[in-house]
N, CA and C atoms as a LAMMPS dump frame, in Angstrom:
ITEM: TIMESTEP
0
ITEM: NUMBER OF ATOMS
498
ITEM: BOX BOUNDS ff ff ff
-5.0000000000000000e+02 5.0000000000000000e+02
-5.0000000000000000e+02 5.0000000000000000e+02
-5.0000000000000000e+02 5.0000000000000000e+02
ITEM: ATOMS id mol type element x y z
1 1 1 N -338.517 266.652 112.305
2 1 2 C -338.551 268.064 111.926
3 1 3 C -337.538 268.863 112.739
4 2 1 N -337.42 268.548 114.047
5 2 2 C -336.508 269.27 114.902
6 2 3 C -335.066 269.032 114.451
7 3 1 N -334.731 267.8 114.054
8 3 2 C -333.385 267.472 113.588
9 3 3 C -333.084 268.23 112.285
10 4 1 N -334.086 268.344 111.406
11 4 2 C -333.914 269.072 110.149
12 4 3 C -333.641 270.545 110.405
13 5 1 N -334.367 271.167 111.343
14 5 2 C -334.18 272.585 111.665
15 5 3 C -332.786 272.823 112.227
16 6 1 N -332.344 271.912 113.083
17 6 2 C -331.016 272.035 113.671
18 6 3 C -329.938 271.885 112.592
19 7 1 N -330.121 270.961 111.683
20 7 2 C -329.178 270.755 110.578
21 7 3 C -329.124 271.99 109.686
22 8 1 N -330.275 272.569 109.406
23 8 2 C -330.328 273.786 108.599
24 8 3 C -329.592 274.929 109.285
25 9 1 N -329.762 275.046 110.588
26 9 2 C -329.076 276.081 111.354
27 9 3 C -327.562 275.897 111.264
28 10 1 N -327.089 274.677 111.443
29 10 2 C -325.659 274.387 111.365
30 10 3 C -325.142 274.703 109.958
31 11 1 N -325.914 274.363 108.935
32 11 2 C -325.512 274.638 107.554
33 11 3 C -325.389 276.145 107.312
34 12 1 N -326.326 276.927 107.825
35 12 2 C -326.269 278.391 107.662
36 12 3 C -325.054 278.976 108.369
37 13 1 N -324.783 278.501 109.564
38 13 2 C -323.623 278.992 110.311
39 13 3 C -322.332 278.633 109.574
40 14 1 N -322.245 277.401 109.073
41 14 2 C -321.055 276.963 108.336
42 14 3 C -320.857 277.794 107.073
43 15 1 N -321.946 278.031 106.349
44 15 2 C -321.867 278.83 105.128
45 15 3 C -321.389 280.251 105.445
46 16 1 N -321.9 280.843 106.497
47 16 2 C -321.478 282.19 106.901
48 16 3 C -319.992 282.207 107.249
49 17 1 N -319.538 281.172 107.965
50 17 2 C -318.127 281.076 108.339
51 17 3 C -317.244 280.981 107.099
52 18 1 N -317.613 280.139 106.153
53 18 2 C -316.824 279.975 104.933
54 18 3 C -316.814 281.255 104.097
55 19 1 N -317.968 281.909 104.001
56 19 2 C -318.045 283.143 103.227
57 19 3 C -317.248 284.281 103.861
58 20 1 N -317.042 284.226 105.176
59 20 2 C -316.297 285.293 105.846
60 20 3 C -314.873 285.399 105.311
61 21 1 N -314.343 284.282 104.817
62 21 2 C -313.002 284.304 104.232
63 21 3 C -313.048 284.615 102.743
64 22 1 N -314.048 284.092 102.045
65 22 2 C -314.133 284.255 100.593
66 22 3 C -314.64 285.642 100.195
67 23 1 N -315.643 286.156 100.898
68 23 2 C -316.249 287.441 100.541
69 23 3 C -316.671 288.174 101.82
70 24 1 N -315.708 288.838 102.489
71 24 2 C -316.03 289.471 103.775
72 24 3 C -317.146 290.518 103.702
73 25 1 N -317.209 291.315 102.633
74 25 2 C -318.261 292.327 102.518
75 25 3 C -319.639 291.695 102.443
76 26 1 N -319.757 290.608 101.698
77 26 2 C -321.025 289.895 101.572
78 26 3 C -321.443 289.307 102.917
79 27 1 N -320.477 288.801 103.669
80 27 2 C -320.776 288.184 104.962
81 27 3 C -321.353 289.198 105.943
82 28 1 N -320.82 290.411 105.918
83 28 2 C -321.341 291.448 106.822
84 28 3 C -322.804 291.729 106.489
85 29 1 N -323.113 291.859 105.2
86 29 2 C -324.502 292.093 104.796
87 29 3 C -325.385 290.909 105.161
88 30 1 N -324.881 289.685 104.947
89 30 2 C -325.648 288.478 105.262
90 30 3 C -325.936 288.393 106.753
91 31 1 N -324.918 288.697 107.561
92 31 2 C -325.079 288.654 109.015
93 31 3 C -326.174 289.625 109.459
94 32 1 N -326.172 290.841 108.891
95 32 2 C -327.2 291.82 109.242
96 32 3 C -328.589 291.309 108.889
97 33 1 N -328.739 290.661 107.734
98 33 2 C -330.041 290.147 107.335
99 33 3 C -330.475 288.974 108.204
100 34 1 N -329.543 288.105 108.567
101 34 2 C -329.902 286.961 109.412
102 34 3 C -330.39 287.441 110.762
103 35 1 N -329.672 288.398 111.375
104 35 2 C -330.092 288.862 112.687
105 35 3 C -331.41 289.624 112.614
106 36 1 N -331.635 290.378 111.516
107 36 2 C -332.873 291.142 111.423
108 36 3 C -334.071 290.237 111.138
109 37 1 N -333.855 289.097 110.497
110 37 2 C -334.965 288.18 110.225
111 37 3 C -335.321 287.348 111.448
112 38 1 N -334.444 287.375 112.432
113 38 2 C -334.7 286.638 113.671
114 38 3 C -334.99 285.173 113.371
115 39 1 N -334.056 284.541 112.673
116 39 2 C -334.222 283.146 112.262
117 39 3 C -334.308 282.209 113.463
118 40 1 N -333.43 282.387 114.441
119 40 2 C -333.346 281.433 115.542
120 40 3 C -334.322 281.746 116.669
121 41 1 N -334.562 283.029 116.933
122 41 2 C -335.375 283.421 118.085
123 41 3 C -336.588 284.251 117.662
124 42 1 N -337.626 284.138 118.463
125 42 2 C -338.745 285.076 118.36
126 42 3 C -338.791 285.834 119.692
127 43 1 N -339.301 287.067 119.642
128 43 2 C -339.284 287.924 120.822
129 43 3 C -340.674 288.476 121.103
130 44 1 N -340.995 288.565 122.379
131 44 2 C -342.229 289.196 122.825
132 44 3 C -341.825 290.282 123.82
133 45 1 N -342.207 291.535 123.549
134 45 2 C -341.823 292.661 124.404
135 45 3 C -343.074 293.296 124.993
136 46 1 N -343.081 293.474 126.308
137 46 2 C -344.165 294.21 126.967
138 46 3 C -343.542 295.35 127.773
139 47 1 N -344.268 296.478 127.82
140 47 2 C -343.808 297.652 128.548
141 47 3 C -344.835 298.01 129.609
142 48 1 N -344.333 298.556 130.718
143 48 2 C -345.216 299.039 131.779
144 48 3 C -344.711 300.412 132.229
145 49 1 N -345.46 301.458 131.865
146 49 2 C -345.109 302.836 132.24
147 49 3 C -345.188 302.987 133.753
148 50 1 N -344.201 303.725 134.341
149 50 2 C -344.253 303.957 135.783
150 50 3 C -344.315 305.449 136.138
151 51 1 N -343.554 306.286 135.43
152 51 2 C -343.574 307.717 135.756
153 51 3 C -342.941 308.526 134.633
154 52 1 N -343.173 309.847 134.684
155 52 2 C -342.518 310.738 133.739
156 52 3 C -341.341 311.39 134.46
157 53 1 N -340.189 311.395 133.807
158 53 2 C -339.002 312.034 134.363
159 53 3 C -338.557 313.124 133.4
160 54 1 N -337.609 313.938 133.832
161 54 2 C -337.148 315.008 132.953
162 54 3 C -335.677 315.32 133.199
163 55 1 N -335.105 315.977 132.22
164 55 2 C -333.721 316.425 132.265
165 55 3 C -333.734 317.866 131.758
166 56 1 N -333.354 318.819 132.605
167 56 2 C -333.402 320.233 132.229
168 56 3 C -331.995 320.756 131.952
169 57 1 N -331.881 321.48 130.852
170 57 2 C -330.607 322.053 130.42
171 57 3 C -330.758 323.565 130.373
172 58 1 N -329.783 324.293 130.938
173 58 2 C -329.775 325.746 130.797
174 58 3 C -329.101 326.075 129.475
175 59 1 N -329.84 326.754 128.589
176 59 2 C -329.309 327.075 127.264
177 59 3 C -328.405 328.294 127.284
178 60 1 N -328.888 329.388 127.886
179 60 2 C -328.105 330.628 127.931
180 60 3 C -328.782 331.628 128.863
181 61 1 N -328.069 332.704 129.133
182 61 2 C -328.61 333.816 129.908
183 61 3 C -328.413 335.085 129.075
184 62 1 N -329.465 335.893 128.975
185 62 2 C -329.4 337.124 128.176
186 62 3 C -329.646 338.312 129.114
187 63 1 N -328.721 339.294 129.123
188 63 2 C -328.892 340.462 129.997
189 63 3 C -330.075 341.337 129.569
190 64 1 N -330.547 342.133 130.489
191 64 2 C -331.653 343.05 130.235
192 64 3 C -331.316 343.992 129.083
193 65 1 N -332.286 344.166 128.18
194 65 2 C -332.12 345.083 127.061
195 65 3 C -331.282 344.539 125.913
196 66 1 N -330.812 343.328 125.992
197 66 2 C -329.968 342.741 124.946
198 66 3 C -330.718 341.603 124.245
199 67 1 N -330.143 341.167 123.143
200 67 2 C -330.671 340.015 122.403
201 67 3 C -329.497 339.129 122.022
202 68 1 N -329.764 337.846 121.908
203 68 2 C -328.715 336.901 121.549
204 68 3 C -329.282 335.887 120.565
205 69 1 N -328.565 335.714 119.471
206 69 2 C -328.962 334.706 118.476
207 69 3 C -328.231 333.41 118.826
208 70 1 N -328.974 332.311 118.855
209 70 2 C -328.383 331.049 119.298
210 70 3 C -328.848 329.896 118.413
211 71 1 N -327.872 329.08 117.984
212 71 2 C -328.174 327.825 117.293
213 71 3 C -328.324 326.755 118.366
214 72 1 N -329.452 326.059 118.332
215 72 2 C -329.737 325.059 119.365
216 72 3 C -329.908 323.699 118.703
217 73 1 N -329.14 322.737 119.183
218 73 2 C -329.222 321.359 118.698
219 73 3 C -329.435 320.463 119.91
220 74 1 N -330.56 319.769 119.926
221 74 2 C -330.913 318.949 121.079
222 74 3 C -331.399 317.591 120.61
223 75 1 N -330.956 316.553 121.316
224 75 2 C -331.445 315.206 121.029
225 75 3 C -331.923 314.573 122.327
226 76 1 N -333.078 313.965 122.234
227 76 2 C -333.667 313.257 123.357
228 76 3 C -333.664 311.772 122.98
229 77 1 N -332.759 311.012 123.573
230 77 2 C -332.507 309.631 123.168
231 77 3 C -333.198 308.621 124.071
232 78 1 N -333.306 307.409 123.576
233 78 2 C -333.79 306.276 124.367
234 78 3 C -332.653 305.833 125.274
235 79 1 N -332.971 305.528 126.531
236 79 2 C -331.968 305.02 127.47
237 79 3 C -332.475 303.693 128.028
238 80 1 N -331.555 302.739 128.175
239 80 2 C -331.897 301.427 128.722
240 80 3 C -330.992 301.128 129.914
241 81 1 N -331.572 300.534 130.962
242 81 2 C -330.79 300.114 132.127
243 81 3 C -330.949 298.615 132.3
244 82 1 N -329.862 297.964 132.713
245 82 2 C -329.859 296.512 132.96
246 82 3 C -330.299 295.739 131.731
247 83 1 N -329.782 296.126 130.567
248 83 2 C -330.191 295.5 129.313
249 83 3 C -328.989 294.854 128.635
250 84 1 N -329.004 293.535 128.481
251 84 2 C -327.905 292.872 127.779
252 84 3 C -327.827 293.348 126.329
253 85 1 N -326.632 293.38 125.809
254 85 2 C -326.386 293.859 124.454
255 85 3 C -327.193 293.084 123.416
256 86 1 N -327.372 291.787 123.619
257 86 2 C -328.048 290.959 122.606
258 86 3 C -329.539 291.234 122.452
259 87 1 N -330.156 291.977 123.369
260 87 2 C -331.584 292.284 123.192
261 87 3 C -331.875 293.781 123.119
262 88 1 N -330.846 294.619 123.158
263 88 2 C -331.079 296.065 123.113
264 88 3 C -331.841 296.492 121.865
265 89 1 N -331.487 295.952 120.708
266 89 2 C -332.175 296.335 119.464
267 89 3 C -333.643 295.941 119.506
268 90 1 N -333.941 294.786 120.086
269 90 2 C -335.33 294.314 120.178
270 90 3 C -336.138 295.261 121.067
271 91 1 N -335.566 295.678 122.195
272 91 2 C -336.266 296.591 123.105
273 91 3 C -336.455 297.95 122.435
274 92 1 N -335.409 298.465 121.788
275 92 2 C -335.49 299.787 121.131
276 92 3 C -336.577 299.832 120.055
277 93 1 N -336.808 298.712 119.367
278 93 2 C -337.855 298.664 118.338
279 93 3 C -339.235 298.949 118.917
280 94 1 N -339.437 298.65 120.189
281 94 2 C -340.758 298.829 120.791
282 94 3 C -340.919 300.181 121.489
283 95 1 N -339.89 301.015 121.468
284 95 2 C -339.935 302.307 122.148
285 95 3 C -340.125 303.451 121.151
286 96 1 N -340.464 304.632 121.667
287 96 2 C -340.617 305.822 120.821
288 96 3 C -339.275 306.177 120.199
289 97 1 N -339.327 306.75 119.014
290 97 2 C -338.118 307.162 118.307
291 97 3 C -337.44 308.316 119.048
292 98 1 N -336.103 308.39 118.98
293 98 2 C -335.413 309.544 119.566
294 98 3 C -335.891 310.84 118.908
295 99 1 N -335.942 311.902 119.697
296 99 2 C -336.354 313.219 119.201
297 99 3 C -335.107 314.057 118.964
298 100 1 N -335.021 314.679 117.8
299 100 2 C -333.902 315.571 117.516
300 100 3 C -334.444 316.874 116.959
301 101 1 N -333.98 317.981 117.525
302 101 2 C -334.427 319.298 117.09
303 101 3 C -333.227 320.201 116.877
304 102 1 N -333.208 320.854 115.728
305 102 2 C -332.185 321.843 115.399
306 102 3 C -332.906 323.11 114.98
307 103 1 N -332.598 324.201 115.643
308 103 2 C -333.23 325.455 115.267
309 103 3 C -332.353 326.624 115.701
310 104 1 N -332.6 327.753 115.064
311 104 2 C -331.926 328.994 115.415
312 104 3 C -332.985 329.929 115.984
313 105 1 N -332.633 330.578 117.073
314 105 2 C -333.61 331.426 117.735
315 105 3 C -332.937 332.711 118.225
316 106 1 N -333.672 333.817 118.164
317 106 2 C -333.197 335.064 118.745
318 106 3 C -333.852 335.191 120.114
319 107 1 N -333.019 335.187 121.13
320 107 2 C -333.496 335.211 122.511
321 107 3 C -333.351 336.621 123.063
322 108 1 N -334.413 337.121 123.643
323 108 2 C -334.467 338.494 124.145
324 108 3 C -334.218 338.533 125.653
325 109 1 N -333.517 339.594 126.09
326 109 2 C -333.366 339.842 127.522
327 109 3 C -334.67 340.389 128.083
328 110 1 N -334.793 340.45 129.398
329 110 2 C -336.048 340.907 130.025
330 110 3 C -336.199 342.432 129.974
331 111 1 N -337.395 342.87 130.348
332 111 2 C -337.658 344.301 130.464
333 111 3 C -336.912 344.852 131.682
334 112 1 N -336.961 346.186 131.801
335 112 2 C -336.324 346.826 132.955
336 112 3 C -336.917 346.279 134.237
337 113 1 N -336.106 346.252 135.263
338 113 2 C -336.547 345.705 136.544
339 113 3 C -335.979 344.306 136.777
340 114 1 N -335.463 343.693 135.731
341 114 2 C -334.82 342.379 135.844
342 114 3 C -333.428 342.469 135.237
343 115 1 N -332.475 341.742 135.798
344 115 2 C -331.095 341.831 135.302
345 115 3 C -330.841 340.894 134.114
346 116 1 N -331.479 339.748 134.096
347 116 2 C -331.246 338.812 132.999
348 116 3 C -332.41 337.825 132.856
349 117 1 N -332.441 337.162 131.72
350 117 2 C -333.435 336.118 131.465
351 117 3 C -332.667 334.845 131.125
352 118 1 N -332.94 333.781 131.882
353 118 2 C -332.303 332.496 131.617
354 118 3 C -333.26 331.639 130.79
355 119 1 N -332.704 331.022 129.753
356 119 2 C -333.48 330.149 128.869
357 119 3 C -333.114 328.693 129.152
358 120 1 N -334.148 327.862 129.218
359 120 2 C -333.969 326.442 129.546
360 120 3 C -334.664 325.567 128.507
361 121 1 N -334.251 324.316 128.483
362 121 2 C -334.918 323.302 127.675
363 121 3 C -335.073 322.073 128.563
364 122 1 N -336.288 321.558 128.641
365 122 2 C -336.541 320.359 129.436
366 122 3 C -336.906 319.213 128.506
367 123 1 N -336.168 318.105 128.648
368 123 2 C -336.456 316.882 127.895
369 123 3 C -337.302 315.983 128.801
370 124 1 N -338.499 315.655 128.359
371 124 2 C -339.391 314.795 129.135
372 124 3 C -339.286 313.35 128.645
373 125 1 N -339.187 312.439 129.6
374 125 2 C -339.065 311.014 129.301
375 125 3 C -340.173 310.234 130
376 126 1 N -340.624 309.179 129.349
377 126 2 C -341.498 308.207 129.996
378 126 3 C -340.597 307.089 130.499
379 127 1 N -340.673 306.812 131.795
380 127 2 C -339.862 305.764 132.403
381 127 3 C -340.765 304.579 132.697
382 128 1 N -340.233 303.39 132.512
383 128 2 C -341.005 302.195 132.813
384 128 3 C -340.139 300.956 132.831
385 129 1 N -340.798 299.819 133.005
386 129 2 C -340.121 298.523 133.017
387 129 3 C -340.533 297.758 131.773
388 130 1 N -339.608 297.018 131.21
389 130 2 C -339.925 296.167 130.071
390 130 3 C -339.63 294.719 130.44
391 131 1 N -340.32 293.826 129.759
392 131 2 C -340.058 292.388 129.865
393 131 3 C -339.955 291.854 128.447
394 132 1 N -338.88 291.129 128.168
395 132 2 C -338.692 290.485 126.872
396 132 3 C -338.659 288.983 127.118
397 133 1 N -339.465 288.266 126.353
398 133 2 C -339.392 286.806 126.384
399 133 3 C -338.837 286.376 125.035
400 134 1 N -337.653 285.754 125.097
401 134 2 C -336.982 285.264 123.892
402 134 3 C -337.221 283.762 123.794
403 135 1 N -337.8 283.338 122.668
404 135 2 C -338.113 281.927 122.462
405 135 3 C -337.252 281.372 121.336
406 136 1 N -336.558 280.285 121.615
407 136 2 C -335.766 279.602 120.602
408 136 3 C -336.732 278.847 119.701
409 137 1 N -336.717 279.163 118.405
410 137 2 C -337.663 278.545 117.468
411 137 3 C -337.375 277.065 117.24
412 138 1 N -336.145 276.64 117.485
413 138 2 C -335.783 275.24 117.266
414 138 3 C -336.154 274.382 118.473
415 139 1 N -335.749 274.828 119.672
416 139 2 C -335.942 274.011 120.876
417 139 3 C -337.182 274.392 121.678
418 140 1 N -337.697 275.602 121.475
419 140 2 C -338.842 276.072 122.252
420 140 3 C -338.448 276.638 123.604
421 141 1 N -337.148 276.643 123.917
422 141 2 C -336.685 277.156 125.207
423 141 3 C -336.927 278.669 125.281
424 142 1 N -337.343 279.124 126.46
425 142 2 C -337.62 280.543 126.672
426 142 3 C -336.65 281.129 127.681
427 143 1 N -336.315 282.397 127.477
428 143 2 C -335.505 283.132 128.439
429 143 3 C -336.141 284.502 128.611
430 144 1 N -336.229 284.952 129.867
431 144 2 C -336.859 286.237 130.157
432 144 3 C -335.794 287.263 130.54
433 145 1 N -335.965 288.475 130.014
434 145 2 C -335.107 289.607 130.342
435 145 3 C -336.002 290.724 130.861
436 146 1 N -335.532 291.432 131.883
437 146 2 C -336.271 292.583 132.403
438 146 3 C -335.312 293.728 132.648
439 147 1 N -335.806 294.934 132.488
440 147 2 C -334.972 296.107 132.72
441 147 3 C -335.819 297.363 132.737
442 148 1 N -335.141 298.49 132.769
443 148 2 C -335.79 299.802 132.822
444 148 3 C -335.513 300.543 131.529
445 149 1 N -336.533 301.246 131.035
446 149 2 C -336.371 302.058 129.824
447 149 3 C -336.762 303.5 130.112
448 150 1 N -336.167 304.405 129.35
449 150 2 C -336.541 305.816 129.306
450 150 3 C -336.703 306.132 127.83
451 151 1 N -337.893 306.559 127.439
452 151 2 C -338.13 306.919 126.045
453 151 3 C -338.663 308.346 125.99
454 152 1 N -338.387 309.069 124.881
455 152 2 C -338.933 310.421 124.775
456 152 3 C -340.454 310.384 124.941
457 153 1 N -340.955 311.253 125.777
458 153 2 C -342.387 311.29 126.062
459 153 3 C -343.176 311.649 124.799
460 154 1 N -344.309 311.008 124.626
461 154 2 C -345.169 311.305 123.481
462 154 3 C -345.742 312.719 123.629
463 155 1 N -346.113 313.078 124.843
464 155 2 C -346.67 314.406 125.098
465 155 3 C -345.541 315.326 125.554
466 156 1 N -345.284 316.372 124.803
467 156 2 C -344.264 317.376 125.125
468 156 3 C -342.877 316.77 125.367
469 157 1 N -342.272 316.151 124.342
470 157 2 C -340.946 315.568 124.554
471 157 3 C -339.879 316.621 124.868
472 158 1 N -340.015 317.811 124.274
473 158 2 C -339.083 318.916 124.546
474 158 3 C -339.878 320.184 124.845
475 159 1 N -339.543 320.849 125.938
476 159 2 C -340.25 322.072 126.327
477 159 3 C -339.217 323.175 126.553
478 160 1 N -339.39 324.282 125.829
479 160 2 C -338.523 325.455 126.022
480 160 3 C -339.22 326.408 126.976
481 161 1 N -338.449 327 127.9
482 161 2 C -339.015 327.953 128.838
483 161 3 C -337.921 328.894 129.34
484 162 1 N -338.36 329.98 129.983
485 162 2 C -337.393 330.962 130.484
486 162 3 C -337.843 331.49 131.834
487 163 1 N -336.888 332.105 132.537
488 163 2 C -337.172 332.704 133.843
489 163 3 C -336.373 333.985 133.966
490 164 1 N -337.062 335.055 134.364
491 164 2 C -336.391 336.345 134.575
492 164 3 C -335.814 336.405 135.98
493 165 1 N -334.615 337.007 136.081
494 165 2 C -333.955 337.125 137.379
495 165 3 C -333.696 338.59 137.698
496 166 1 N -333.846 338.952 138.958
497 166 2 C -333.608 340.333 139.405
498 166 3 C -332.133 340.578 139.591
């Protein structure tokens, strides 16, 4: 059975190679399907949350008694550290989806007694460690990968806030 699986694998690789010259567009689609079906490897991903981190951005400052209309486009993406390219997609599948927000807002300056109001946006991330065990379906050989992930926090991924200044 093991020899048959190996022969089938070689046949698929050969067919893909031959098709790359005969029908390049088809080969690109075939390659995407082969990798997404995970024919050769199976993956096991575990995550361990360690802490919540954040990234704060100053959006604008509005003077006292004034108003400012602002288009705001913010994306809170997944970040990976120490992650080989060949397993990034597998790790990303197990993480929260990136958060993207687009909105227009009229921002007001503060009341008298303050010179300006600064508007901020804080992106909250859940930081943790992941472990991926990749198992070769043909040989049974296992390889372990470990790294750090940052994913948009489930609770309050984006928080808007302001502070008045004298």
